[in-house]
N, C-alpha and C positions, 0 to 999 in steps of 0.2 A: 700589724693589727693594733689598734688602740686598746688601752686598758679596759675601757667600758665595754668594748666589743668582746674581749676575752671573757669578761664576767657574764655578758649576755649569752655567749655561747654555752657556758656552763649551766646557766639557768635553763636554756633551751634543751640541753641534754637531760637535765633532771626532770623537766616537764614531760619529755618524751618517754622516759622510763616509767614515770608515774602513770601516764596515759596507757602505756602498754600493759602494765600490771592491772589497771582498772578494767580494761577491755577483756583481757584474758581470764580474769577471775570470774566473770559473769557467764562463761561458757558452761560451767558445771551446774549452775542453778537452773531450776525449772523456769518455764515461761509464765507461771501462774503468779497471781498477786502475792501469795505466800512466799514464793521464790524471790520476787522482786522486793518485797517489804521486809520479810523475816528470814531470808536466806535459807529457806527450807528447814529452819530451826536446827542448823548443823554447825554453828560456830564452836570451835574447841577453845581450850584454855589460852593458847598463845594469841589467837585472834581476838578473843574477848578481852584479854588484858590490854592489848594495844588499842582496840577500838574504843574502849572506855577511857584509857589514859590519854591517848592522842586526841580524842574528841573533847576532853575537858581542857587540856592545855593547848591553847590556840594562839592566834595573833594577840589575844589579850595577855597571855602569859609571856610570850616572846617579845612583845613590844610594850604593852601596857604595864606589865610587872616591873621591868627595868625602869620604865618612865616614872612609876611611883617611887621606886627605891631612890632614884636620882632626885626627884623634886619633893617627895613627901617622906622619905626615909622609912622609919619603922611602920608607917601606915601600911606599907606593902605586905607586912607579915600577916595581915588578916587573910591573905590568900592561902598561906600555909595552914592556918587554923581550920578554915572551912573545908579545905581539900581533904583533910584527914577525917573530920567529923561527918561530912556530907555523905560519904559512901556507906557508913555503918548501917543505916536502916535497910539498905539494899540486901544485906545478908539475910534478913527475915522476909522482906517484901518481895524481893526478886524471884525466889523459887516459887512462891505462891502465885505470882503473876504468870510465871512460865507455865505452871501446871494448868491454870485457868485458860491460858492461851492454847495449850495442846488440846484441852477438852472441848473448848468452844470456838476455836479458830480465831481468837483475838490476835490482831497484829498492831493495834494502837492502844494508847492509854485510855482514851475516851470510850473505846469499846468495852474495856474492862469495867470502868465506872458505870457506864450506862447498862451493862449487863446486870449489875446489881441494882441500879436505880434507873429503870427504864424511862427515858424521856428524850424525845427528839430535840426539844428546845435546849436541854442541858448539853446534849451532844454538840449542837451548833454553837452554843455559848463557849464551850471548852475549845472547840476548833477555832473560833474567832479570836479569843484571847490568846491562844497559843500562837496563832499566826502573827498577831500584833507584837507578841514578845519575841518571836523569831526574827522579825525584820531588822531590829537594831543589832541583834547578835550576828546575823549574816552580813549586815553592813560593816560591822567591826572586822570580820574576817577579810572581806574584800578590800576595805580601806587599808588594813594592815599589809596585805600583799602589795598593793599599789605603793604604799609608803616605802617599803623595802626596795622594790625594784627601781623606783625613781631615785632613791638615795644612792644606791650602789652603781647606777649607770650615770651618775652626775647629771641627772635631769634629762638625758638623751631619750630615755623612755619615761614619759610623764606618768603620774599616778593613774590617770584614767586608762592609759594603754596597758600599763602593767597589770592592773586589776582585771582588765578585759581579757588579756591573754591567759593569766593564771586560772581565772574562773571559767573561761571558755573550755579549758582542759577538764576542769571539774565537772562542768555540765555534760560534757560528752560522755565521760565514763559513768556518771550517775544515770544518765538517760538510758544507756544501753545495758548496764549491768546491775543497777540498783544497789541493794545493801551489800551484796557480795563484793562489789568494787570498793565500797566504803570500808569493809572489814580488811581486805588485803592491802589496799593502798595505805590505810592507817597503820598497819603492821610495818610496812616498809618505811613510812614517814616517821613513825615513832622511834625506830632504831636510829634513823638518820638524825633527827633533831636532838636526841639525847647525846649522841656523839659530838655534834657540833656545839651544843650548849656547854658541855663540860670542857671541851677544848678551849673555847674562847673565854669561858668564865674563870678559868685558872690562868690563862695567858695574860689577860689585861692587868689584873692586880699585880702579878709578878713583874711585868714589863714596866708598869708605871710607878709602882710603890716598893717593889722588892719582895712582895708577898701579901697574902690575904691579911695576916695579923697586922703588918705594918700599915696597910691601907686603913684599917679601922682605927688604929691608934692615931693616925693623922686626922681622920674625920672627927674622932672624939675630941681632939685638941682644938680644931677649927670650926666644926659645925656640930656640936654635941646635941643640938635639938633634933637632929635627924636620927639619932640613935636612942631617943627616948620614946617609949610607947605611950600613947598610940600614934605618935607621929604628927604630921601637919596636914592641913587642908590644902586645897588647890590655891588658895589665896596666901598661904604661908603662915596662917595662924594655927595654933595647936588644935588638933582634931579632938572633939569631945569623946568621952568614954561612951556616951550614948550612941553617937554616930559610929564609932569603931565596933562596939559590941553588936549593934543591930545589923551592921554590914556583915559580920560573921554569921549571925543567926539567919538572916534572910538568905545568904548564900548557902549555908549548910542545909537548911530546910529545902531550898530550891534545887540543889545540885542534882539529885537523882530524880527530881520531878520533871527535868527537861525531857520532853518526849523523845528527842534523838538519843538520849541515854537510857531512859526507862524502857523504850521499845526494844533495846538490845536484850532484855530479859526474854523476849519472845524468839530470839535467834539462837539462844544457848542450846548446846547439845544435851545438857543434863543439869539438874539442880546442883550437883557436885561441882560442875564447872563454874556456875555462878558464884557459889560460896568461896571457892578457891580464888576467883578473880577479886572478890571483895577483900579477902585477907591479904592478897598481894598488892592491891591498889596503892596503899600508902607509900610503897617503894617508888612509885612514879612521882611522888612529891620531890624526890631528889632532883628532878629536872628543874625545879624552881630555884634551887640554891645557886647554881652558876649564873642564871639570868639576873638574879638579884645582885650578885657580885659585879656583873657588868654595869648595872645601874649605879651602884655605889662607887665604882671605879671612876665614873664621870663627875662625881660631886666636886672634887677639887681640881678638875681639869681646867686649864686656863681659858678655853673657849667653850661655847655652849651652843646646842642646836636651837633651831627656831621653835621647836616644840619638844616637851619632855618625852613624848612618845617616839621621837626620833633619836633618842640617846644611844640606843644600841647600834643602829647603822652609822650614826655620827662617830662613835668611838672606833668602830671597825675601820672606817674610811680615814681616820686621823691617826692610825697606828702603823702606817707604812707597811701593811701586810701585802704579800704578793697577790696579784689579781686572782689567781686560782683559789686562794684561801678566802678572799672576799666573795667569790662566786659560790663557794661551798657554804659560807655563812648564809648567803641569800637563799640558797636552796634549803638550808635548815629552817630559816624563818618561814619560807613558803610551805614547808612541811607542816609547821605548826598551824598556819592559817588554813591550808587546804584540808588537813585532816579533820578539822572541825567543820569547815564550810560545807564539805560534801555531805556529812551526816545531817547538818541543819537543813540543807535544801531538799534532801531526800525525805526527811521527816516532815518538813513543812508541807510538801506536796502530798505525802501520804495522809497526813492528818486532814488536810483540806478535802480530799476526795472521800476518804473512808468515814470521817466524822461529820464533815460539813454537808456533803452531798449524799452520802450513802443512805442515811435514814429516810430520805425523801425520794430517791430515784433508784429503781432496780436496774443494775448494770451487770452485764456479763463480766466474766473474769478478764477477758481481753479488753473490754471497754474501760474497766477500772484501771488497768495497767497503763493504757494509752492516756487516760485523763491525768493520772499521776505524773507521767512523763511531761505532759503539757504544762502542768502546774510547776514542775521543776524549772522550766524555762521562764514562766511568768514570775515566780518568786525571785529567781536569779536576776532578772531584768529590773524589777522594782528595787531590790536591795542595791544593785549596781548604781542606780540613779542616786540613791541617798549616799552611797559610798563616795561618789565623786563630788557631792555637793554639801557634805557634812563635815564640820571641823571639830566636833565634840571629842573629848578625851575618850580613848578606847575603853578604859576602865569604867568611866561614867556610863558609857553605852551599855556595858554588860550589867552593871548594877541596876540600871533602869529596867532591863529585861527581867531580872530576878524578882523584882517587886510583883510582877504579874504571875510568873511561873510558879512561885512558891505557894500560890493559892490552890494549886492542884493537890497539895499534900493532905489537907483535911478530908477531901472526898476519897482519896486512895486509902487512907487509914480507916475511915469509916466503913468503906466497902469491905475491907478484909477483916476488921476486928470489932466492929460495933453493931450488934444485932438490931438495936432500936433505931438506927439511922433510917431515914425515909427519903424518898425522892424529893418532896417539897423542901425538906430541911437542907439537903445537900445543895439543891439549886439555889435556895435563898441565901445560904452561907456563901456560896461561890460568887453569886452576883454582888452581895454586900461587900465581901472582902475585896473583890476586883475593883468595885466602884470606889471604895475608900483609897486603895492604892493609886488609882488613876487620878483621883481628886488631889491628893497631896503631891503627886508628881507634877501635875499641871500648875497648881498654885505656886510650887517652888520654882518651876521652870519659867513660867510666864508672869509671875507676880511675887508677892511676899511669901517667904517660906513659913508656913504655918505648922510645921511638924513639931510636936512637943518633945522636949529633951533631945532634939536632933535625931530622933529615931527614923530609921529607914521607912519609906512609905509601904514597903512590903510587910514589915512587921506590924505597922499600924493596921494594915488590911487584915492580917491574921488575928489581931486582937478583936476585931469586929466579926470576922468570919466564923471563928469557932463557937462563940456563944450563940450567934444567930443560928448556926446549923443545929446546935443542941436544943435550943428552945423550940424552934419550929418542928424539929423531929419529934420531940416529946408531946407537942400539941396536935400532931397529925396521926392518922391511922397507921399502926405498925404494918410492915411488909409481911406477906405470907411466910410462914415458917420455913417452907421448902426453899424459898429464895435466899433467906438469911443463911440457912445451913450450908447451902451449896458454896458460899463464899467464906463465911466465918469459920466453919468447922474444917475447912480445907487444910489448915495447918496441922491437924491431927493425922492427915493422910500423906504429908510430904516430909515428915521428919526422917 
């Protein structure tokens, strides 16, 4: 049996185990929409920890993170910064969202926002922008899976086939088991990718340089610019502090606004479980350290991959490791990709049906579930098309999505903490902020970059979003007192 076939066999075993866990986990959940989307609100601490951690650290972290460490050096550290900062608001917002979900049956973010600010138009706007933001994120996961499988099989399994097989498995267990499959497969995948990442992250610097310290000493002597914050841009020029800082801000603000993460508040067994998860979450950042070490290990390596995003599989394949170890590495990388991709496809379909169609069409519980399953397929196929036809950097794809998704933060905060906020104010702010983010993205991507001080388009959107929301809210009629109190005063009842 050839080397690539042994590796392929290990990948097949991993995919089979994951599929089995996904299908079996759904047998306990009810067949209702709440069972499919919110797991009957029964996730405990272990599953919550891994479903959030594994969902955050994806193909972006396993491939894009080392790619940035390899090509842009200290620029990759922004990922560590926002990963710690971004979860903090969830300690306060998460339990309030969970309580509102239990009281009112909410299973999506837009349902919470529109429960406070009733508007079918706002619901559709949120669903549309969320779906637009989700597509590049799902594309990132699929492309990451295809990159790894193509690399470790020496091209015998091309990117399009690798992505199709890995995400065919994901679609099957998400279709049949919903968020229960997401939770339990993420737990399995989280353990697996942590073990693989640390094993390889320590092995390569020791094998190539004699140790982690010696590796950085040599990089400092030969490529000191890579160890100087804020690092480099994609073109090799120094990254500006405006670009670096705004990348951290937009990612920190947007982290828990991702619907596939925020919606997990509705799955938690208790508020105590949510708060413990937030406190423990920074420990998951330890996963990033070894993958960064792998990227830095490639800096002084005599050969280089065709793309910086390929540095991790490139280093593995050029280290004379046994086929079984390479296969396990590939399974670890697939764990990172699939543990996020399943959450994304499930959330994208749920948001489309619950928030895009739900306000206009009265559907039975069974019809909603079937529609969500249908949109899981549609979303997966659209993202797959872009995955095999897009050559953008994996990190750039993610940062693009964050520009839109962080616009959900002001409506959430206003719904839970500001009495004077109104439906017109929130809708106007959301539309203005999203429009500005899209404008600066399109002008930078297709024309001249017009962003002042190199600020991320998402931050520029927030700069317009928040004042617009405040001004329009103050100029329009206040909401009824009962509606305000049901949301804003909730914090007094959940301590």
